[in-house]
N, C-alpha and C positions, 0 to 999 in steps of 0.2 A: 439368434438363429433358432428357428423352430424345426424340430426333426420328428418325423413320423415313420413308423414301421408297420408292415403288414406281413403276416405269416399265416400260411395254411399248409396243407399236406404237400402242395406242389411248388410253392413259391415263398421267398423270403426277401421282401423288397423294402426300400427306404425312399423317403422324400425329405428334402431339407429346403427351407425357404429362408433367405437372408435379405432383409430390407435395409437398404442404405441410401438415405437421402431420396432422390427422385427415381431410383431404380431398385429392382429386386432380382435376385438370382435364385432359380430353382434347380437343385441338383437331385437326381433320381437314378435309381438303378438297383442292382442286386446287392444285398448286404454282403460286405466283405470285399467289394470293389470300389473304385473311385467314382463310378457312375458317370453320368454326363450332365452338363450344365447348360442352362438357357437363361439369358439375361434380357429383361425388358426394361426400357427406360421411358420415363414420362416427363412432361414439361415441368411438373412441380412435385414436391414430396407428398402433398395432399392427394394428388391424383394417383400416385403410386400406392399410397395407403388404402385409398378407396377401392382400387381395383381388386 
């Protein structure tokens, strides 16, 4: 899983991307919260990686 954060004077956010087989899940939100997740599924693992 790769995790990214962004901080400035007004916000402190995170994004996490988890690739598993033919799908990936992106979780995002304010640091310190569980955030929200979205999953996208592809026909093959190669297509998921390429997207």
